[in-house]
C-alpha positions in Angstrom: -88.3 6.6 82.0 -87.2 9.4 84.4 -83.6 9.6 85.6 -82.8 5.9 85.8 -80.1 5.1 88.4 -79.2 1.8 90.0 -76.0 1.2 91.9 -73.4 3.7 93.0 -73.6 7.4 92.4 -72.1 10.6 93.7 -68.4 9.5 93.5 -69.6 6.1 94.9 -70.8 7.8 98.2 -74.4 6.8 97.6 -75.9 3.3 97.0 -79.4 3.1 95.5 -82.0 1.2 97.5 -83.8 -1.2 97.2 -81.6 -3.3 95.0 -82.6 -5.1 91.9 -81.2 -7.8 89.6 -79.6 -6.0 86.7 -80.9 -8.6 84.3 -84.5 -8.3 85.6 -84.2 -4.5 85.5 -82.9 -4.5 81.9 -85.8 -6.8 80.9 -88.3 -4.5 82.7 -87.0 -1.5 80.7 -87.0 -3.2 77.4 -90.1 -1.3 76.1 -88.9 2.2 77.2 -88.9 4.5 74.2 -88.2 7.9 75.8 -85.8 8.7 78.6 -86.1 12.1 80.4 -83.0 13.3 82.3 -83.6 16.1 84.7 -80.0 17.2 85.1 -76.4 16.0 85.0 -75.8 14.8 88.6 -75.1 11.1 88.4 -77.9 10.0 90.7 -80.1 11.2 87.8 -77.8 11.0 84.7 -76.2 7.6 85.5 -74.1 6.4 82.6 -73.6 2.9 84.1 -77.4 2.3 84.3 -78.0 3.7 80.8 -75.3 1.3 79.4 -76.1 -1.7 81.5 -79.8 -1.6 80.9 -79.3 -1.0 77.1 -81.0 2.4 77.0 -78.5 4.3 74.9 -80.4 3.7 71.7 -83.6 5.3 73.0 -84.8 8.9 72.6 -83.6 11.3 75.3 -85.5 14.3 76.4 -83.6 17.1 78.2 -84.1 20.8 78.8 -82.2 23.2 76.5 -79.7 24.3 79.1 -77.4 27.3 79.0 -74.5 24.9 79.0 -74.3 22.0 76.6 -72.5 19.7 79.1 -75.4 17.2 79.5 -76.0 17.0 75.8 -72.3 16.5 75.0 -71.9 13.8 77.7 -74.8 11.9 76.2 -73.2 12.1 72.8 -69.9 10.7 74.1 -71.9 7.7 75.5 -73.1 7.1 72.0 -76.6 8.5 72.3 -77.7 9.8 68.9 -81.3 10.9 69.5 -81.5 13.9 71.9 -84.5 16.2 72.1 -83.7 19.5 73.7 -86.9 21.1 75.0 -87.4 24.8 75.8 -88.7 25.3 79.3 -92.4 26.3 79.8 -93.4 24.9 76.4 -95.7 22.0 75.7 -94.1 19.4 73.5 -95.6 16.2 72.3 -93.8 12.8 72.2 -96.1 10.0 71.0 -99.1 9.8 73.5 -97.4 12.3 75.9 -97.7 16.1 76.1 -95.0 17.4 78.4 -93.5 20.6 79.8 -90.1 20.9 81.5 -89.7 23.5 84.2 -86.2 24.9 84.9 -84.5 25.6 88.2 -85.8 28.9 89.5 -84.4 28.9 93.0 -81.0 27.7 94.2 -82.3 26.3 97.5 -85.8 25.4 98.8 -85.2 27.2 102.1 -85.1 30.7 100.5 -81.6 31.4 101.8 -79.6 34.1 100.1 -77.3 32.7 97.4 -75.2 34.2 94.7 -74.5 31.0 92.8 -77.4 30.5 90.4 -77.0 27.3 88.5 -79.0 26.4 85.5 -79.0 22.8 86.6 -82.2 21.1 87.9 -85.5 20.6 86.1 -88.9 19.2 86.8 -91.4 17.7 84.4 -95.2 17.7 83.9 -96.7 15.0 81.7 -100.2 14.5 80.4 -101.3 11.1 79.0 -104.6 9.3 78.7 -106.3 12.3 80.2 -104.1 12.1 83.4 -101.7 14.9 84.5 -98.5 14.0 86.4 -96.1 16.4 87.9 -92.6 15.1 88.9 -90.6 17.7 90.9 -87.5 15.4 90.9 -85.2 17.3 93.3 -85.5 20.7 91.7 -85.3 23.1 94.7 -88.5 24.9 93.9 -90.0 27.5 96.3 -93.7 27.8 97.1 -93.8 30.8 94.7 -92.2 28.7 92.0 -94.7 25.9 92.5 -97.6 28.4 92.3 -96.2 29.5 88.9 -95.9 25.9 87.7 -99.4 25.1 88.9 -100.9 28.0 87.0 -98.9 27.1 83.8 -100.1 23.5 84.1 -103.7 24.5 84.6 -103.7 26.6 81.5 -101.8 24.1 79.2 -102.3 20.6 80.6 -105.0 20.7 83.3 -105.3 20.0 87.0 -102.8 17.7 88.6 -103.9 14.2 89.2 -100.6 12.7 90.5 -97.5 14.4 91.9 -94.1 13.3 93.0 -92.4 15.9 95.2 -89.5 16.0 97.7 -89.7 15.5 101.4 -86.5 15.7 103.4 -83.0 16.9 102.8 -81.0 15.7 99.8 -77.8 17.1 101.2 -74.9 16.3 103.5 -76.5 18.0 106.5 -76.7 17.0 109.3 -75.2 13.5 109.0 -71.8 14.6 107.8 -71.4 17.5 110.2 -69.3 17.1 113.3 -69.8 18.8 116.7 -73.6 19.0 116.4 -76.5 16.9 117.8 -77.1 15.1 114.5 -80.2 13.2 115.7 -81.8 16.4 117.0 -81.0 18.3 113.8 -82.4 15.4 111.7 -85.7 15.6 113.6 -85.9 19.4 113.1 -85.3 19.1 109.4 -87.7 16.2 109.0 -90.4 18.2 110.8 -89.8 21.3 108.8 -89.8 19.3 105.5 -93.2 17.7 106.4 -94.6 21.2 107.1 -93.3 22.3 103.7 -94.8 19.2 102.1 -98.2 20.1 103.6 -98.0 23.6 102.0 -97.0 22.2 98.6 -99.8 19.6 98.6 -102.4 22.2 99.7 -101.2 24.4 96.8 -101.0 21.7 94.1 -104.1 19.8 95.2 -103.2 16.4 93.6 -105.4 13.3 94.0 -102.3 11.1 94.6 -98.8 11.7 95.9 -95.7 9.7 96.2 -92.3 10.9 97.6 -89.6 12.0 95.0 -86.0 11.1 94.9 -86.1 7.4 95.9 -84.0 6.2 98.8 -80.2 5.9 99.0 -77.9 4.6 101.7 -74.2 5.4 102.5 -71.8 2.5 101.7 -68.3 2.0 103.0 -66.8 3.2 106.3 -69.0 6.4 106.2 -72.0 4.1 106.5 -71.9 4.9 110.3 -73.8 8.1 109.3 -76.8 6.4 107.7 -79.1 6.8 110.7 -79.0 10.6 110.6 -79.9 11.2 106.9 -82.7 13.8 107.3 -85.4 12.1 105.3 -88.8 11.0 106.7 -89.9 7.4 105.9 -93.2 6.7 104.2 -94.9 5.9 107.5 -94.0 9.4 108.8 -95.2 11.0 105.6 -98.5 9.1 105.6 -99.1 9.9 109.3 -98.5 13.6 108.7 -100.8 13.7 105.7 -103.6 12.0 107.7 -103.1 14.3 110.7 -103.1 17.4 108.5 -106.4 16.4 106.9 -105.0 16.7 103.4 -107.3 15.4 100.7 -104.6 13.4 98.9 -103.8 9.7 98.9 -100.1 9.0 99.6 -98.7 6.0 97.7 -95.6 3.9 98.5 -94.3 3.1 95.0 -90.6 2.6 95.9 -89.2 -0.8 95.2 -90.8 -1.9 92.0 -94.4 -0.8 92.5 -96.7 0.8 89.9 -99.6 3.2 89.7 -102.0 2.8 86.8 -104.5 5.6 86.3 -106.6 6.9 83.4 -109.4 9.4 82.9 -111.8 6.5 82.2 -111.3 4.9 85.7 -112.4 6.3 89.0 -109.8 4.5 91.1 -106.1 4.0 90.8 -104.6 0.6 90.5 -101.4 -0.2 92.3 -99.3 -3.3 92.5 -95.8 -4.8 92.2 -94.3 -5.5 88.8 -90.6 -5.6 89.5 -89.4 -7.5 92.6 -86.3 -6.2 94.4 -83.6 -8.7 95.4 -83.0 -6.8 98.7 -85.5 -4.7 100.7 -84.0 -4.9 104.2 -82.2 -1.6 104.6 -80.1 -2.6 107.5 -79.0 -5.8 105.8 -78.1 -3.8 102.7 -76.0 -1.3 104.8 -74.1 -4.2 106.4 -73.5 -5.8 103.0 -72.0 -2.6 101.6 -70.0 -1.5 104.7 -66.7 -2.7 103.2 -67.2 -1.1 99.8 -64.5 1.2 98.6 -64.8 4.7 97.1 -63.8 5.8 93.6 -61.2 8.2 95.0 -59.2 5.4 96.5 -58.0 4.5 93.0 -56.8 8.1 92.4 -53.0 8.7 92.4 -51.4 10.3 95.4 -49.4 13.4 94.6 -46.8 14.6 97.2 -47.9 17.5 99.2 -45.7 20.1 97.4 -47.3 19.1 94.1 -50.8 19.1 95.6 -50.1 22.5 97.1 -49.1 23.8 93.7 -52.3 22.5 92.2 -54.4 24.0 95.0 -52.8 27.4 94.6 -53.6 27.4 90.8 -57.1 26.1 91.4 -57.7 28.8 94.1 -56.7 31.4 91.6 -59.3 30.1 89.2 -61.9 30.0 92.0 -61.2 33.5 93.1 -61.4 34.7 89.5 -64.8 33.0 89.0 -66.1 34.3 92.4 -65.1 37.9 91.5 -66.4 37.6 87.9 -69.8 36.3 89.0 -70.2 38.7 92.0 -70.4 35.8 94.4 -70.0 36.9 98.0 -68.3 34.4 100.3 -69.4 34.8 103.9 -67.3 32.3 105.9 -63.7 31.6 106.2 -63.1 28.3 104.5 -60.3 25.9 105.4 -59.5 22.4 104.0 -58.1 19.7 106.3 -56.4 17.3 104.0 -55.6 13.7 105.0 -53.5 11.0 103.4 -56.3 8.7 104.3 -59.5 10.2 105.7 -61.0 7.9 108.4 -62.5 8.0 111.9 -61.0 7.6 115.3 -63.5 8.0 118.2 -66.1 9.6 115.9 -63.7 12.3 114.6 -61.3 12.4 111.7 -58.2 10.4 112.5 -55.2 12.7 112.5 -52.7 10.0 113.5 -51.4 9.7 109.9 -51.0 13.5 109.6 -53.2 16.3 108.2 -52.3 19.3 106.1 -54.4 22.5 106.3 -55.1 24.9 103.5 -56.9 28.2 103.8 -59.1 28.7 100.8 -60.6 31.9 102.0 -60.3 34.3 105.0 -63.4 36.3 105.7 -63.0 39.9 106.8 -66.2 39.6 108.8 -65.3 37.5 111.9 -69.0 37.2 112.8 -69.8 34.9 109.8 -67.4 32.2 111.3 -65.6 29.3 109.8 -66.3 26.3 107.6 -63.8 23.4 107.8 -64.0 20.7 105.2 -62.2 17.4 106.0 -61.2 15.6 102.8 -59.0 12.7 101.7 -56.1 14.0 99.5 -57.0 11.4 96.8 -60.5 12.8 96.6 -59.1 16.3 96.5 -56.8 15.4 93.7 -59.7 13.9 91.7 -61.8 17.1 92.1 -58.9 19.5 91.2 -58.2 17.5 88.0 -62.0 17.1 87.3 -61.8 13.3 87.3 -64.3 13.6 90.1 -67.1 16.1 90.4 -66.9 18.4 93.5 -70.7 18.3 94.0 -70.7 14.6 94.5 -67.6 14.5 96.7 -68.8 17.4 98.9 -72.2 15.8 99.3 -71.0 12.3 100.3 -67.3 12.0 101.1 -66.3 15.0 103.2 -66.8 15.7 106.8 -67.6 19.3 108.1 -67.3 21.6 111.0 -69.2 24.9 110.9 -69.0 27.6 113.6 -71.5 29.2 114.0 -73.8 26.5 112.6 -75.3 28.7 109.9 -75.7 27.6 106.2 -74.4 30.0 103.6 -75.2 28.3 100.3 -72.8 30.4 98.2 -69.8 29.3 100.2 -70.2 25.5 99.6 -71.7 25.9 96.1 -68.8 28.0 94.9 -66.3 25.2 95.7 -67.5 23.6 92.4 -65.3 26.2 90.7 -62.1 25.0 92.6 -60.6 23.2 89.7 -57.7 23.3 87.2 -58.1 24.1 83.6 -57.1 21.6 80.9 -54.0 23.5 80.2 -53.0 23.7 83.8 -53.4 20.0 84.2 -51.0 19.5 81.3 -48.5 22.1 82.6 -48.6 21.0 86.2 -48.2 17.3 85.3 -50.1 16.3 88.5 -49.1 12.6 88.2 -45.4 13.4 88.3 -43.4 14.0 91.5 -42.5 17.6 92.2 -39.0 18.8 91.8 
């Protein structure tokens, strides 16, 4: 099993789709022996699914990361059998020979970035004479994929089946204000299809299916669902046919299977787990009144929140300086007692406080404004919520000029309080 997730993820800003009965899903996974977790984002490492589906007593396979966070979180859940695999090594588990590939690039667009996380991974598996490569959402470049293909050819063989990304797995363009979101979505989809063509020409698999699965946006932010920059399967199939690529695209999402072995000349596909909901628009409607995790967070008065922000900014500045991270844009937070929309823009009627996180000396790089609910901010500062999830699902943005500087947004993951500061600042108490 790879990265099992069903339900809410990313601080409840994503809802998995299609939807399944938890009882039927649990029964379907009863014979799973090994669980591979690519990384610690909760649309991949999803504790609720692991617990609900009774998977905590299985054997878990992860990369040996520089940080032990994923391993320790698994232990806290009660997992006792954890295999940490060195990258680029072939390891055997029962009938499987597998290799885990690390994150080698911070973004698939080749943009300059000083924040190099040891975070994502991909996996290659050989079983019954068939070789499968699952990119997951590791942001690999074409050069990275060429290295992986060469390694697989030497140690596992030619790729039969691949699962790779197509489209954006980020908050752009649908959460950005002041841009033509529909036009930007089309541009990104077209570019991602072009990239997909280059990747498939390089890897030369017999079969391909899109990575990542599908999600939708629940709650009041569901108004942005239409402009998530991901092509649907029909667009992908049409592109592959038009490009003359010698690969068969497969639609496996929603409980479908692919069976293939070295002794058969043709793949078998079918449905072995039926979803309870496959109508995307109906699912969006059914989740439009869902709440977000941050709504249960306490609300600190502004003087206390400002004190916390100042301390967290000191930590952020120290980390940025220590790691040699160059911040390009001026970054400002617009903080709302309750973030919501009025006429398609953040509703300021209940008030808004502004906080300058960083002022760039280079005026040409412009400004990045992040609109955030103060409860979500509180959760991130105190590490009850993870910045990466909140930034990707529950903030709104303005960017002038509209140029992406990865280091700027990635670095905000370091805007947190230490354990001792949380104790000293007593964030749940009113300020004096």
